[in-house]
N, CA, C and O of each residue as an XYZ file, in Angstrom:
1004
protein
N     169.707     90.712    128.282
C     168.442     90.689    129.020
C     168.169     92.056    129.645
O     169.077     92.703    130.166
N     166.922     92.482    129.587
C     166.523     93.727    130.226
C     166.012     93.415    131.629
O     165.082     92.626    131.798
N     166.626     94.038    132.633
C     166.224     93.808    134.021
C     165.060     94.729    134.385
O     165.160     95.952    134.298
N     163.964     94.109    134.793
C     162.730     94.839    135.066
C     162.266     94.556    136.492
O     162.349     93.424    136.969
N     161.772     95.609    137.176
C     161.117     95.400    138.468
C     159.662     95.837    138.357
O     159.322     96.714    137.562
N     158.819     95.221    139.157
C     157.390     95.544    139.176
C     156.998     95.935    140.600
O     157.244     95.186    141.545
N     156.393     97.101    140.746
C     155.876     97.549    142.034
C     154.358     97.530    141.935
O     153.757     98.379    141.276
N     153.753     96.567    142.588
C     152.318     96.320    142.456
C     151.828     95.592    143.709
O     152.401     94.571    144.088
N     150.780     96.099    144.352
C     150.339     95.488    145.612
C     149.311     94.377    145.427
O     148.961     93.703    146.396
N     148.819     94.172    144.211
C     147.857     93.100    143.977
C     148.534     91.941    143.243
O     149.116     92.125    142.174
N     148.450     90.759    143.827
C     149.133     89.598    143.247
C     148.614     89.281    141.850
O     149.393     88.987    140.943
N     147.287     89.342    141.680
C     146.719     89.023    140.368
C     147.236     89.986    139.310
O     147.598     89.566    138.210
N     147.272     91.287    139.637
C     147.742     92.291    138.683
C     149.216     92.069    138.352
O     149.632     92.207    137.202
N     149.998     91.724    139.373
C     151.424     91.430    139.135
C     151.578     90.235    138.194
O     152.348     90.291    137.235
N     150.851     89.164    138.468
C     150.979     87.954    137.657
C     150.544     88.197    136.216
O     151.153     87.672    135.283
N     149.484     88.996    136.031
C     149.019     89.289    134.677
C     150.065     90.098    133.916
O     150.359     89.811    132.755
N     150.627     91.112    134.580
C     151.642     91.938    133.932
C     152.878     91.112    133.604
O     153.430     91.226    132.509
N     153.314     90.281    134.548
C     154.497     89.443    134.322
C     154.278     88.497    133.139
O     155.182     88.290    132.330
N     153.078     87.927    133.043
C     152.771     87.015    131.942
C     152.780     87.745    130.604
O     153.340     87.247    129.627
N     152.171     88.907    130.558
C     152.140     89.680    129.315
C     153.550     90.077    128.880
O     153.885     90.008    127.697
N     154.370     90.493    129.841
C     155.745     90.876    129.513
C     156.528     89.709    128.925
O     157.287     89.878    127.970
N     156.338     88.527    129.499
C     157.061     87.347    129.008
C     156.631     86.976    127.594
O     157.430     86.469    126.806
N     155.380     87.230    127.282
C     154.870     86.894    125.952
C     155.281     87.924    124.904
O     155.501     87.582    123.742
N     155.385     89.185    125.319
C     155.737     90.247    124.379
C     157.229     90.277    124.099
O     157.652     90.436    122.954
N     158.034     90.120    125.163
C     159.487     90.226    125.002
C     160.194     89.191    125.873
O     160.325     89.400    127.079
N     160.651     88.084    125.296
C     161.333     87.037    126.075
C     162.676     87.486    126.641
O     163.262     86.789    127.469
N     163.167     88.645    126.202
C     164.438     89.153    126.720
C     164.272     89.949    128.007
O     165.247     90.473    128.545
N     163.056     90.041    128.498
C     162.801     90.728    129.764
C     162.981     89.750    130.926
O     162.437     88.646    130.914
N     163.742     90.166    131.914
C     163.930     89.384    133.137
C     163.368     90.179    134.310
O     163.867     91.258    134.628
N     162.338     89.651    134.947
C     161.767     90.316    136.126
C     162.632     89.950    137.325
O     162.640     88.804    137.774
N     163.354     90.935    137.833
C     164.336     90.674    138.905
C     163.800     91.027    140.280
O     164.496     90.834    141.277
N     162.579     91.540    140.357
C     162.030     91.849    141.671
C     160.595     92.319    141.617
O     160.138     92.886    140.625
N     159.885     92.064    142.731
C     158.493     92.474    142.869
C     158.316     93.082    144.251
O     158.579     92.436    145.264
N     157.868     94.327    144.282
C     157.599     94.994    145.547
C     156.129     95.304    145.682
O     155.499     95.781    144.738
N     155.565     95.029    146.880
C     154.122     95.254    147.082
C     153.822     96.498    147.900
O     152.683     96.965    147.928
N     154.833     97.037    148.564
C     154.663     98.231    149.378
C     155.806     99.194    149.090
O     156.772     98.839    148.415
N     155.691    100.410    149.603
C     156.765    101.380    149.440
C     158.043    100.884    150.099
O     159.139    101.064    149.569
N     157.890    100.265    151.250
C     159.060     99.751    151.972
C     159.761     98.657    151.178
O     160.983     98.677    151.031
N     158.988     97.701    150.666
C     159.587     96.634    149.857
C     160.216     97.191    148.587
O     161.282     96.747    148.160
N     159.546     98.163    147.994
C     160.065     98.755    146.761
C     161.388     99.472    147.006
O     162.310     99.369    146.197
N     161.484    100.191    148.111
C     162.714    100.912    148.436
C     163.881     99.950    148.629
O     164.983    100.208    148.146
N     163.645     98.843    149.330
C     164.687     97.827    149.542
C     165.104     97.221    148.206
O     166.290     97.015    147.949
N     164.124     96.940    147.367
C     164.394     96.339    146.065
C     165.272     97.243    145.205
O     166.232     96.775    144.592
N     164.953     98.521    145.159
C     165.717     99.464    144.346
C     167.151     99.587    144.871
O     168.097     99.690    144.089
N     167.302     99.577    146.182
C     168.639     99.708    146.777
C     169.503     98.476    146.519
O     170.706     98.589    146.288
N     168.880     97.305    146.561
C     169.644     96.063    146.508
C     169.850     95.517    145.109
O     170.785     94.750    144.877
N     168.998     95.897    144.177
C     169.096     95.333    142.820
C     169.856     96.299    141.915
O     169.345     97.378    141.613
N     171.049     95.945    141.481
C     171.842     96.847    140.636
C     171.386     96.817    139.176
O     170.839     95.825    138.696
N     171.625     97.914    138.499
C     171.441     97.988    137.035
C     170.035     97.634    136.573
O     169.863     96.858    135.633
N     169.041     98.196    137.225
C     167.661     98.025    136.766
C     167.478     98.831    135.475
O     167.856    100.000    135.411
N     166.904     98.209    134.466
C     166.709     98.880    133.184
C     165.369     99.605    133.084
O     165.270    100.657    132.451
N     164.333     99.033    133.716
C     162.993     99.571    133.559
C     162.131     99.151    134.736
O     162.243     98.027    135.226
N     161.267    100.057    135.193
C     160.340     99.733    136.266
C     158.895     99.895    135.831
O     158.568    100.796    135.059
N     158.032     99.019    136.329
C     156.591     99.155    136.156
C     156.008     99.443    137.541
O     156.055     98.588    138.425
N     155.459    100.642    137.729
C     154.972    101.064    139.042
C     153.461    101.266    139.012
O     152.943    102.065    138.232
N     152.760    100.526    139.877
C     151.385    100.902    140.164
C     151.456    102.189    140.979
O     152.423    102.390    141.714
N     150.471    103.054    140.869
C     150.533    104.321    141.595
C     149.918    104.197    142.990
O     150.512    104.653    143.967
N     148.755    103.595    143.090
C     148.090    103.458    144.374
C     148.505    102.154    145.046
O     148.003    101.084    144.702
N     149.430    102.247    146.010
C     149.842    101.081    146.780
C     149.117    101.079    148.120
O     148.489    102.070    148.492
N     149.204     99.966    148.842
C     148.472     99.850    150.101
C     148.955    100.831    151.159
O     148.194    101.190    152.057
N     150.222    101.275    151.067
C     150.775    102.181    152.079
C     151.110    103.566    151.517
O     151.900    104.302    152.107
N     150.506    103.918    150.375
C     150.727    105.249    149.814
C     150.879    105.206    148.308
O     150.731    104.152    147.690
N     151.177    106.358    147.716
C     151.366    106.423    146.263
C     152.842    106.207    145.934
O     153.719    106.608    146.698
N     153.108    105.578    144.804
C     154.482    105.207    144.467
C     155.365    106.416    144.170
O     156.588    106.285    144.130
N     154.766    107.598    143.959
C     155.591    108.798    143.782
C     156.455    109.041    145.024
O     157.545    109.606    144.930
N     155.956    108.610    146.186
C     156.702    108.783    147.441
C     158.038    108.060    147.386
O     158.989    108.455    148.062
N     158.115    107.010    146.588
C     159.338    106.218    146.486
C     160.510    107.056    145.987
O     161.658    106.801    146.348
N     160.221    108.054    145.158
C     161.275    108.906    144.614
C     161.904    109.793    145.690
O     162.997    110.326    145.501
N     161.209    109.949    146.818
C     161.757    110.701    147.944
C     162.583    109.794    148.861
O     163.401    110.276    149.645
N     162.367    108.491    148.759
C     163.028    107.550    149.667
C     164.336    107.019    149.107
O     165.286    106.791    149.855
N     164.390    106.821    147.802
C     165.584    106.243    147.174
C     165.860    106.946    145.851
O     164.992    107.619    145.295
N     167.070    106.778    145.364
C     167.442    107.333    144.065
C     167.025    106.369    142.963
O     167.481    105.227    142.917
N     166.161    106.838    142.086
C     165.693    106.007    140.975
C     166.262    106.583    139.689
O     165.861    107.656    139.240
N     167.213    105.843    139.099
C     167.894    106.341    137.900
C     167.550    105.525    136.666
O     168.357    105.407    135.744
N     166.343    104.960    136.652
C     165.884    104.188    135.492
C     164.495    104.678    135.102
O     163.775    105.214    135.944
N     164.104    104.503    133.835
C     162.773    104.936    133.390
C     161.675    104.079    133.995
O     161.896    102.925    134.364
N     160.487    104.666    134.089
C     159.345    103.996    134.723
C     158.125    104.078    133.813
O     157.838    105.121    133.226
N     157.413    102.956    133.707
C     156.100    102.938    133.068
C     155.080    102.774    134.189
O     155.096    101.772    134.905
N     154.201    103.748    134.341
C     153.210    103.696    135.413
C     151.974    102.930    134.951
O     151.499    103.096    133.828
N     151.470    102.090    135.846
C     150.306    101.260    135.550
C     149.277    101.501    136.646
O     149.555    101.251    137.819
N     148.099    101.980    136.284
C     147.133    102.352    137.320
C     145.714    102.359    136.785
O     145.492    102.396    135.574
N     144.767    102.325    137.689
C     143.356    102.422    137.301
C     142.883    103.860    137.289
O     141.750    104.144    136.901
N     143.749    104.772    137.714
C     143.352    106.178    137.853
C     144.152    107.049    136.895
O     145.382    107.005    136.892
N     143.458    107.841    136.081
C     144.165    108.621    135.076
C     144.472    110.050    135.517
O     145.075    110.810    134.759
N     144.063    110.431    136.742
C     144.296    111.813    137.163
C     145.752    112.087    137.524
O     146.130    113.236    137.751
N     146.582    111.019    137.578
C     147.985    111.198    137.953
C     148.914    111.330    136.746
O     150.134    111.356    136.909
N     148.359    111.413    135.553
C     149.196    111.323    134.356
C     150.300    112.369    134.316
O     151.452    112.038    134.037
N     149.965    113.627    134.591
C     150.972    114.685    134.501
C     152.056    114.474    135.552
O     153.244    114.624    135.266
N     151.642    114.126    136.771
C     152.625    113.901    137.835
C     153.547    112.746    137.474
O     154.735    112.775    137.798
N     153.014    111.736    136.809
C     153.820    110.573    136.440
C     154.986    110.965    135.554
O     156.078    110.413    135.687
N     154.770    111.906    134.656
C     155.822    112.296    133.727
C     156.875    113.194    134.376
O     157.878    113.539    133.751
N     156.643    113.563    135.615
C     157.658    114.304    136.365
C     158.489    113.358    137.233
O     159.392    113.799    137.943
N     158.189    112.079    137.176
C     158.892    111.077    137.983
C     159.404    109.946    137.093
O     159.021    108.786    137.251
N     160.280    110.310    136.153
C     160.921    109.331    135.271
C     159.941    108.574    134.376
O     160.302    107.565    133.770
N     158.717    109.055    134.294
C     157.717    108.323    133.523
C     157.924    108.449    132.021
O     158.085    109.551    131.497
N     157.919    107.322    131.340
C     157.984    107.359    129.875
C     156.646    106.967    129.261
O     156.411    107.192    128.074
N     155.759    106.371    130.084
C     154.419    106.063    129.595
C     153.508    105.794    130.786
O     153.954    105.699    131.930
N     152.216    105.674    130.480
C     151.181    105.623    131.500
C     150.092    104.696    130.974
O     149.388    105.042    130.025
N     149.950    103.529    131.577
C     148.986    102.537    131.102
C     147.841    102.417    132.095
O     148.066    102.255    133.295
N     146.615    102.498    131.595
C     145.460    102.357    132.462
C     145.041    100.891    132.576
O     145.063    100.145    131.597
N     144.661    100.496    133.787
C     144.135     99.156    134.002
C     142.687     99.105    133.532
O     142.009    100.133    133.546
N     142.192     97.940    133.116
C     142.930     96.681    132.994
C     143.910     96.736    131.822
O     143.595     97.273    130.759
N     145.087     96.180    132.027
C     146.147     96.256    131.031
C     145.769     95.484    129.769
O     145.339     94.332    129.829
N     145.937     96.139    128.647
C     145.724     95.480    127.362
C     147.087     95.178    126.735
O     148.013     95.986    126.816
N     147.191     94.023    126.121
C     148.468     93.599    125.542
C     149.032     94.641    124.572
O     150.231     94.919    124.588
N     148.171     95.218    123.729
C     148.640     96.166    122.728
C     149.176     97.438    123.390
O     150.183     97.986    122.943
N     148.512     97.912    124.450
C     148.995     99.089    125.167
C     150.377     98.827    125.752
O     151.261     99.682    125.693
N     150.551     97.637    126.317
C     151.835     97.278    126.912
C     152.911     97.159    125.836
O     154.045     97.594    126.038
N     152.565     96.581    124.720
C     153.532     96.445    123.623
C     153.999     97.812    123.131
O     155.185     98.014    122.870
N     153.064     98.744    123.008
C     153.416    100.091    122.548
C     154.309    100.806    123.565
O     155.210    101.554    123.185
N     154.060    100.578    124.849
C     154.894    101.189    125.881
C     156.319    100.653    125.815
O     157.278    101.414    125.945
N     156.459     99.361    125.616
C     157.789     98.768    125.501
C     158.493     99.256    124.235
O     159.710     99.441    124.218
N     157.721     99.456    123.199
C     158.287     99.980    121.957
C     158.802    101.405    122.171
O     159.866    101.770    121.671
N     158.042    102.200    122.913
C     158.484    103.559    123.225
C     159.770    103.520    124.043
O     160.681    104.314    123.807
N     159.848    102.601    125.003
C     161.056    102.461    125.814
C     162.269    102.169    124.931
O     163.334    102.756    125.120
N     162.105    101.269    123.975
C     163.208    100.923    123.067
C     163.640    102.141    122.255
O     164.833    102.363    122.052
N     162.679    102.922    121.795
C     162.989    104.083    120.964
C     163.692    105.179    121.753
O     164.500    105.930    121.207
N     163.377    105.262    123.043
C     163.944    106.319    123.873
C     165.287    105.970    124.491
O     165.945    106.833    125.072
N     165.697    104.719    124.372
C     166.947    104.293    124.997
C     168.133    105.070    124.449
O     168.221    105.366    123.257
N     169.038    105.385    125.358
C     170.296    106.038    125.011
C     171.413    105.316    125.760
O     171.147    104.657    126.765
N     172.656    105.425    125.292
C     173.753    104.792    126.028
C     173.833    105.330    127.441
O     173.693    106.534    127.656
N     174.054    104.464    128.394
C     174.222    104.866    129.785
C     172.917    105.336    130.394
O     171.836    104.952    129.948
N     173.027    106.181    131.431
C     171.864    106.640    132.167
C     171.433    108.044    131.767
O     170.611    108.645    132.459
N     171.955    108.581    130.681
C     171.628    109.947    130.294
C     170.185    110.075    129.831
O     169.665    111.185    129.712
N     169.524    108.921    129.563
C     168.129    108.931    129.148
C     167.260    109.677    130.140
O     166.426    110.490    129.741
N     167.441    109.416    131.425
C     166.562    109.978    132.434
C     166.633    111.492    132.463
O     165.597    112.157    132.494
N     167.839    112.051    132.454
C     167.973    113.509    132.506
C     167.318    114.162    131.300
O     166.586    115.144    131.428
N     167.595    113.597    130.116
C     167.025    114.154    128.892
C     165.513    114.023    128.880
O     164.790    114.980    128.604
N     165.053    112.824    129.185
C     163.631    112.526    129.117
C     162.846    113.300    130.153
O     161.809    113.880    129.829
N     163.308    113.323    131.379
C     162.582    113.988    132.446
C     162.451    115.479    132.176
O     161.372    116.043    132.354
N     163.529    116.125    131.751
C     163.474    117.554    131.474
C     162.515    117.860    130.339
O     161.721    118.797    130.417
N     162.597    117.061    129.284
C     161.743    117.289    128.115
C     160.274    117.085    128.462
O     159.428    117.902    128.097
N     159.969    116.000    129.164
C     158.578    115.702    129.474
C     158.026    116.671    130.505
O     156.836    116.986    130.478
N     158.870    117.149    131.415
C     158.420    118.127    132.401
C     157.939    119.392    131.694
O     156.905    119.962    132.040
N     158.711    119.815    130.699
C     158.334    121.010    129.945
C     157.039    120.771    129.174
O     156.122    121.592    129.197
N     156.986    119.622    128.488
C     155.815    119.331    127.660
C     154.536    119.219    128.474
O     153.478    119.680    128.048
N     154.641    118.592    129.672
C     153.437    118.290    130.423
C     152.890    119.472    131.211
O     151.782    119.394    131.742
N     153.638    120.554    131.295
C     153.162    121.689    132.050
C     152.319    122.639    131.206
O     151.827    123.643    131.720
N     152.147    122.346    129.945
C     151.288    123.165    129.094
C     150.413    122.246    128.258
O     150.910    121.436    127.476
N     149.116    122.381    128.431
C     148.202    121.572    127.645
C     148.133    122.097    126.212
O     148.350    123.280    125.948
N     147.828    121.191    125.310
C     147.745    121.586    123.896
C     146.441    122.344    123.678
O     145.361    121.843    123.993
N     146.548    123.547    123.140
C     145.378    124.408    122.959
C     144.749    124.262    121.590
O     143.596    124.642    121.390
N     145.496    123.714    120.644
C     144.957    123.552    119.290
C     145.690    122.418    118.579
O     146.806    122.049    118.942
N     145.038    121.883    117.568
C     145.641    120.865    116.701
C     145.556    121.366    115.266
O     144.578    122.006    114.879
N     146.580    121.072    114.486
C     146.556    121.448    113.074
C     146.266    120.213    112.226
O     146.782    119.125    112.485
N     145.441    120.403    111.222
C     145.086    119.305    110.320
C     145.215    119.796    108.886
O     145.091    120.988    108.608
N     145.463    118.867    107.993
C     145.571    119.214    106.583
C     144.261    118.901    105.883
O     143.757    117.780    105.954
N     143.714    119.906    105.204
C     142.478    119.740    104.439
C     142.772    120.157    103.007
O     142.781    121.344    102.680
N     143.014    119.160    102.155
C     143.424    119.472    100.794
C     144.768    120.171    100.814
O     145.740    119.641    101.353
N     144.832    121.372    100.224
C     146.082    122.129    100.211
C     146.163    123.121    101.379
O     147.107    123.906    101.471
N     145.174    123.078    102.259
C     145.110    124.025    103.366
C     145.519    123.372    104.689
O     145.359    122.166    104.878
N     146.044    124.187    105.589
C     146.308    123.771    106.963
C     145.275    124.457    107.846
O     145.175    125.684    107.865
N     144.515    123.663    108.569
C     143.428    124.200    109.400
C     143.780    124.029    110.874
O     144.321    122.997    111.271
N     143.473    125.044    111.686
C     143.705    124.970    113.132
C     142.381    124.737    113.845
O     141.394    125.428    113.594
N     142.377    123.747    114.741
C     141.168    123.418    115.488
C     141.450    123.588    116.977
O     142.373    122.975    117.511
N     140.663    124.411    117.638
C     140.834    124.611    119.069
C     140.463    123.330    119.825
O     139.468    122.678    119.509
N     141.254    122.990    120.800
C     141.022    121.766    121.569
C     139.648    121.778    122.242
O     138.993    120.739    122.335
N     139.210    122.953    122.714
C     137.916    123.039    123.408
C     136.751    122.744    122.465
O     135.654    122.427    122.924
N     136.977    122.844    121.138
C     135.912    122.591    120.169
C     135.863    121.135    119.716
O     135.047    120.773    118.868
N     136.727    120.309    120.274
C     136.782    118.896    119.871
C     135.859    118.073    120.761
O     135.992    118.075    121.985
N     134.924    117.371    120.134
C     133.984    116.530    120.878
C     134.671    115.268    121.383
O     134.457    114.839    122.517
N     135.501    114.681    120.521
C     136.234    113.490    120.939
C     137.384    113.218    119.977
O     137.403    113.706    118.847
N     138.324    112.443    120.443
C     139.377    111.865    119.610
C     139.069    110.376    119.517
O     138.608    109.776    120.488
N     139.318    109.780    118.366
C     139.051    108.349    118.259
C     140.011    107.700    117.254
O     140.547    108.357    116.361
N     140.203    106.423    117.428
C     141.056    105.666    116.508
C     140.181    104.812    115.604
O     139.169    104.249    116.022
N     140.610    104.737    114.349
C     139.874    103.944    113.370
C     140.824    103.539    112.261
O     141.496    104.378    111.662
N     140.870    102.240    111.994
C     141.679    101.704    110.906
C     143.135    102.192    110.992
O     143.708    102.649    110.003
N     143.720    102.086    112.198
C     145.129    102.412    112.476
C     145.456    103.900    112.344
O     146.626    104.270    112.243
N     144.435    104.749    112.343
C     144.652    106.195    112.304
C     143.898    106.835    113.468
O     143.004    106.225    114.054
N     144.276    108.084    113.795
C     143.620    108.826    114.867
C     142.895    110.021    114.263
O     143.435    110.728    113.413
N     141.659    110.235    114.720
C     140.814    111.277    114.169
C     140.324    112.228    115.256
O     140.255    111.879    116.435
N     139.987    113.436    114.823
C     139.294    114.426    115.627
C     137.854    114.497    115.141
O     137.604    114.533    113.936
N     136.909    114.519    116.072
C     135.515    114.813    115.744
C     135.174    116.138    116.412
O     135.225    116.245    117.637
N     134.827    117.147    115.619
C     134.513    118.456    116.186
C     133.035    118.537    116.555
O     132.228    117.700    116.150
N     132.703    119.570    117.337
C     131.307    119.772    117.744
C     130.417    120.103    116.550
O     129.192    120.025    116.636
N     131.047    120.475    115.433
C     130.288    120.755    114.204
C     130.173    119.513    113.319
O     129.798    119.594    112.149
N     130.506    118.359    113.911
C     130.351    117.067    113.222
C     131.268    116.929    112.011
O     130.875    116.374    110.985
N     132.494    117.441    112.138
C     133.506    117.266    111.105
C     134.601    116.343    111.633
O     134.962    116.407    112.808
N     135.128    115.481    110.755
C     136.180    114.545    111.121
C     137.479    114.905    110.415
O     137.489    115.209    109.222
N     138.584    114.865    111.176
C     139.901    115.163    110.611
C     140.916    114.161    111.147
O     140.882    113.799    112.323
N     141.806    113.722    110.290
C     142.868    112.820    110.730
C     144.032    113.648    111.267
O     144.330    114.721    110.741
N     144.696    113.145    112.325
C     145.841    113.844    112.908
C     147.021    112.886    113.023
O     146.853    111.666    113.033
N     148.225    113.466    113.110
C     149.449    112.657    113.121
C     149.898    112.317    114.538
O     151.054    112.538    114.898
N     148.994    111.788    115.328
C     149.307    111.343    116.683
C     148.612    109.999    116.916
O     147.582    109.699    116.312
N     149.199    109.207    117.800
C     148.457    108.048    118.293
C     147.502    108.544    119.372
O     147.664    109.656    119.875
N     146.516    107.739    119.731
C     145.560    108.144    120.752
C     146.263    108.342    122.095
O     145.917    109.254    122.847
N     147.236    107.504    122.397
C     147.979    107.649    123.648
C     148.787    108.939    123.660
O     148.853    109.617    124.686
N     149.395    109.283    122.545
C     150.156    110.528    122.463
C     149.246    111.735    122.657
O     149.596    112.676    123.369
N     148.087    111.704    122.028
C     147.127    112.793    122.187
C     146.774    112.984    123.657
O     146.727    114.110    124.152
N     146.529    111.884    124.344
C     146.044    111.956    125.726
C     147.039    112.654    126.644
O     146.642    113.342    127.584
N     148.329    112.480    126.376
C     149.352    113.116    127.202
C     149.308    114.640    127.101
O     149.749    115.333    128.018
N     148.781    115.164    125.997
C     148.762    116.616    125.783
C     147.470    117.268    126.257
O     147.327    118.485    126.139
N     146.532    116.504    126.785
C     145.215    117.033    127.126
C     145.054    117.281    128.623
O     145.675    116.617    129.452
N     144.214    118.244    128.943
C     143.851    118.531    130.324
C     142.935    117.421    130.814
O     141.829    117.254    130.301
N     143.393    116.658    131.809
C     142.629    115.496    132.276
C     141.355    115.883    133.018
O     140.503    115.031    133.269
N     141.216    117.165    133.373
C     139.956    117.614    133.969
C     138.869    117.743    132.904
O     137.679    117.692    133.216
N     139.283    117.910    131.644
C     138.334    118.104    130.548
C     138.193    116.888    129.643
O     137.146    116.698    129.024
N     139.238    116.059    129.557
C     139.209    114.913    128.650
C     139.421    113.609    129.410
O     140.208    113.547    130.355
N     138.712    112.577    128.986
C     138.791    111.270    129.641
C     138.882    110.191    128.565
O     138.132    110.204    127.590
N     139.807    109.264    128.758
C     139.944    108.155    127.816
C     139.035    107.021    128.275
O     139.381    106.262    129.181
N     137.873    106.914    127.643
C     136.866    105.956    128.093
C     137.161    104.531    127.625
O     136.656    103.562    128.192
N     137.990    104.418    126.578
C     138.335    103.099    126.056
C     139.592    103.234    125.214
O     140.154    104.323    125.096
N     140.029    102.134    124.633
C     141.208    102.185    123.759
C     140.930    102.962    122.474
O     141.854    103.318    121.744
N     139.654    103.223    122.204
C     139.294    103.853    120.933
C     138.836    105.299    121.079
O     138.836    106.031    120.089
N     138.445    105.740    122.273
C     137.833    107.056    122.407
C     138.383    107.861    123.577
O     138.593    107.338    124.671
N     138.613    109.159    123.317
C     138.862    110.165    124.345
C     137.774    111.217    124.166
O     137.606    111.754    123.071
N     137.026    111.519    125.243
C     135.896    112.433    125.089
C     136.100    113.714    125.896
O     136.809    113.733    126.902
N     135.455    114.785    125.422
C     135.487    116.097    126.050
C     134.253    116.239    126.945
O     133.129    116.077    126.472
N     134.449    116.539    128.231
C     133.329    116.601    129.167
C     132.306    117.663    128.765
O     131.117    117.521    129.050
N     132.767    118.722    128.106
C     131.860    119.796    127.714
C     131.126    119.509    126.407
O     130.305    120.312    125.962
N     131.421    118.370    125.798
C     130.766    118.001    124.538
C     129.880    116.764    124.699
O     129.431    116.187    123.709
N     129.631    116.357    125.948
C     128.770    115.196    126.197
C     127.304    115.609    126.082
O     126.874    116.570    126.720
N     126.536    114.877    125.264
C     125.100    115.141    125.136
C     124.294    114.296    126.099
O     123.410    114.798    126.794
N     124.608    112.990    126.135
C     123.847    112.073    126.976
C     124.745    110.989    127.538
O     125.727    110.583    126.917
N     124.383    110.526    128.735
C     125.023    109.369    129.356
C     123.918    108.380    129.689
O     122.985    108.709    130.423
N     124.019    107.178    129.156
C     122.955    106.186    129.317
C     123.517    104.930    129.975
O     124.583    104.442    129.601
N     122.780    104.415    130.963
C     123.167    103.150    131.592
C     122.994    102.047    130.568
O     121.928    101.891    129.972
N     124.065    101.281    130.370
C     124.110    100.282    129.309
C     124.200     98.892    129.929
O     124.247     98.766    131.153
N     124.223     97.866    129.115
C     124.258     96.494    129.609
C     125.569     96.170    130.322
O     126.594     96.804    130.071
N     125.526     95.180    131.210
C     126.705     94.713    131.956
C     127.390     95.833    132.745
O     128.618     95.898    132.808
N     126.582     96.710    133.344
C     127.072     97.775    134.227
C     127.967     98.773    133.501
O     128.787     99.445    134.127
N     127.814     98.870    132.200
C     128.590     99.833    131.427
C     127.768    101.105    131.181
O     126.591    101.183    131.536
N     128.416    102.089    130.569
C     127.735    103.323    130.213
C     127.930    103.592    128.724
O     128.979    103.280    128.161
N     126.910    104.175    128.094
C     127.023    104.591    126.705
C     127.011    106.122    126.667
O     126.185    106.766    127.314
N     127.940    106.685    125.899
C     128.087    108.130    125.830
C     127.732    108.643    124.442
O     128.116    108.056    123.430
N     126.989    109.749    124.411
C     126.723    110.449    123.154
C     127.356    111.830    123.253
O     127.164    112.540    124.239
N     128.116    112.207    122.219
C     128.758    113.520    122.197
C     128.163    114.357    121.066
O     127.377    113.859    120.260
N     128.543    115.617    121.016
C     128.092    116.494    119.940
C     128.801    116.119    118.642
O     129.953    116.493    118.422
N     128.116    115.392    117.804
C     128.707    114.851    116.584
C     128.492    113.353    116.539
O     128.409    112.698    117.578
N     128.404    112.817    115.349
C     128.142    111.388    115.180
C     129.439    110.605    115.044
O     130.367    111.041    114.363
N     129.501    109.453    115.689
C     130.658    108.565    115.594
C     130.245    107.260    114.932
O     129.110    106.807    115.076
N     131.179    106.664    114.209
C     130.900    105.392    113.536
C     130.609    104.294    114.555
O     129.683    103.502    114.380
N     131.406    104.254    115.616
C     131.245    103.234    116.656
C     130.613    103.838    117.900
O     130.714    105.041    118.140
N     129.963    102.994    118.685
C     129.391    103.452    119.950
C     130.503    103.784    120.941
O     131.538    103.118    120.969
N     130.284    104.808    121.746
C     131.244    105.169    122.785
C     130.779    104.506    124.085
O     129.789    104.917    124.691
N     131.502    103.493    124.489
C     131.115    102.694    125.655
C     132.173    102.813    126.752
O     133.366    102.644    126.496
N     131.728    103.104    127.966
C     132.626    103.097    129.121
C     132.572    101.700    129.729
O     131.508    101.246    130.152
N     133.710    101.020    129.774
C     133.741     99.648    130.289
C     133.462     99.623    131.783
O     133.568    100.650    132.454
N     133.107     98.465    132.302
C     132.824     98.317    133.728
C     134.014     98.744    134.577
O     133.844     99.344    135.638
N     135.234     98.428    134.099
C     136.428     98.739    134.875
C     136.657    100.241    135.008
O     137.311    100.693    135.948
N     136.119    101.013    134.067
C     136.368    102.458    134.082
C     135.166    103.276    134.543
O     135.259    104.500    134.635
N     134.049    102.632    134.833
C     132.832    103.354    135.192
C     133.032    104.208    136.440
O     132.638    105.374    136.458
N     133.641    103.640    137.487
C     133.811    104.397    138.725
C     134.727    105.604    138.522
O     134.445    106.694    139.019
N     135.826    105.402    137.790
C     136.743    106.516    137.510
C     136.043    107.572    136.657
O     136.258    108.769    136.849
N     135.218    107.137    135.727
C     134.476    108.068    134.875
C     133.492    108.901    135.704
O     133.360    110.106    135.491
N     132.809    108.256    136.643
C     131.848    108.978    137.480
C     132.557    110.004    138.357
O     132.050    111.107    138.562
N     133.725    109.642    138.872
C     134.503    110.606    139.664
C     134.910    111.795    138.792
O     134.904    112.943    139.234
N     135.266    111.485    137.538
C     135.699    112.542    136.614
C     134.567    113.528    136.333
O     134.785    114.738    136.398
N     133.374    113.048    136.028
C     132.268    113.958    135.693
C     131.759    114.701    136.920
O     131.117    115.744    136.799
N     132.050    114.158    138.114
C     131.641    114.838    139.345
C     132.647    115.884    139.800
O     132.432    116.591    140.784
N     133.768    115.967    139.051
C     134.793    116.963    139.381
C     135.593    116.567    140.597
O     136.495    117.297    141.007
């Protein structure tokens, strides 16, 4: 059994995450739930051999990064939050993945799959993972390489209108309305991008703020986005992400 703790100040969010975990992996045992930094610190101290933690970032009494100053955390963490501006900081605090609310089952499944792939005997995972991710996250990706026939083409990140997923593949759409497939998942791409310039509006789209043509108020309090270049599917900002999106475009 994998021993898991959840740090989350909202009961509904905790219950939803716990239910999804039980459905995805019956070998997961939730051994504790902390709603505040104080409760979380006690839980970490008292519960031995924790395998994995799910941490909300914004708690009622502060951000969960503060917990790393209060107690020794020697297990990997998957951060779960409604705010994407903390992504880089998360990977400096034992983070192996970063899930945006509302939690989708597939996103959670992929995070657990990443955890399984990264596992190593003993606790050496954290030292290896933290050092590697710290290095990776301190430099944004400036270009992507794509294969076009027998040629390798380099595309500057600033020239990309959006990244999108389609038919189990990830694509680049450039400002010149060209599409290229890349060897990354959408979540992997997002970790390499400057969050001041790129925003993941949905499970299917990451958009470049400098490539937005129009923002239109859409049905059910959503927003529709048009970028430089045509996309097969509409780019829709869900109701849950509208406020975060507005904060992002306002700088």
